[in-house]
N, C-alpha and C positions, 0 to 999 in steps of 0.2 A: 460525801459521795456524789459524783456527778450523775445526772439523769441521762438515760440513753433512749434513743429511738431506733427502731429497726428500719433499715433501708435496704430493700432487696435481699433480705435474709442476713444482713450484716448489722451488728450493733454499732451505732455511731453516737458519740457523746453530743448532747445538745450544748450549744455555745450561746451564751447570753452576752449581748453587747451592752456595756454601760458607758455612756458618754462621759467625757471629762467634766461636763457641767453637773452631772449627777454624783460624781465621786466626791467624797469628803476631801477637801484639799483647797489650797488657795489657788485662785485663778490669777495668773499674771498676764502682762500685756502680750508677751510672745505666744503663750498658749491660746489666748483669746483670738489673736490674729490668725493663728493656724486653724482654729475652729471655724473661722469665717471663710476659710478656703484659700488663704494666701500663704505663700511660703517664703523662706529666707533667701530664695534665689533672686527676689526682686530687691533692687537697691533701696527702695523706699521702706522695706520691711524693718530694717534696724533703725532707720530714722523715726518711723512710727512708734516702735517700741520705746525709744528714748523719749519722744515727745509725750507719749501716753504716761510714762512714769513721771515726767516733770509735771504734767497737768493733774495727774492723780494726787501728787503730793501738794501742789499749789494750784488750786483751780483758777486762780486769778491770772495765771499764765495764758489762758485761752483768750483773754481780752486783747492782747497785743500779739497775736500769733504771727503776723507778717513782720512786725518790727522787732520783736524780741525772740519768740520761740524758734522761728525759722533761722534767725541769725545765730542764736545760741546752739542750735542743732548743727548748723553748718560749721561753726567753729569747732565743735566737739569732733565732727567727722572730717575736718579739714577739706571742706568743699564750699560751694556758694549757696546762698539763700535760695536763689532761683532753682538750683539743682534739687534742693530739699523739697521745695514746693512742687516741682514737676514730678519727682519720683513719688511723693506722697499722693498726688493726683492719679498717677498710674496705678498705685496700690489700691486706691479707693475704687477705681474702674475695674481692676482685676477682681476685687471682692464683689462688685456689683454684677460682674459677668457670671458668677456662680449661679447654677440653676435654682437653688433654694435660698430665698431671702428670709426664711423664717427666723433664724437667730438674729440677723441684723434688724429685722422689724421688732423682735422682742426687746432688743437692746434699745432701739429708738423709742419704743413705747407706742408706736402707731404704724399703720401700713405705709410703705414708701412707694411712691409712683416714679421716682427718679433717684439717681444716686445722690448721696449726701455730698455737700461741699467738704473740702478738707477740714475746715473749722468745725462743721457739724459732726463729721466723722470722729475727730479727735475728742471733741467735747462729750459726745454721747458714750464713746467707749471708755473714756476716763471716768465718767460718772458711774458707769456700770461696774468698773473695777473697784471704785470706792465703795459702792453699795454691796458688793459681793465679798468684801474683805472681812 
C-alpha cells in the first residue's frame, strides 16, 4: 500500500526514487554511460560501449588502446581510428560537462580536478563494471 501525503487538501502518493545503482541487477556499459549523463545521440556513445565491453572482458586491451582498441573499434563500426578517438574524447567532455561529478569521482576512486583522458576513462569504467558484476 503506497504512503500518501496531503497537499492542499488532496491526497497525493509519495514517490521514492531508486537509482539504477541501488537496484539489484547487472550494470552494463550502456547503462553506466547513461548514468554518467551521456546519451546515445553522441557518435562516441556506441564506440565507448563497445570498447568498455572489450576491456571489461580483456583488461590487457587497454595497454594498446591507440594501436589495437581504436583500430578494432573502427573496423567494427566501419570508420577510422581517428574518428573513434575524436568521438570518444567528445563523449568524455560531455560527461565532464555534467554538473555533478559525484558518480564519476566514485568510479575513479578519488576527486577529479580535470576530465580524464580517453584511456583513463575507459580503464576506470571497465574496472568499475568488472567489480560490479
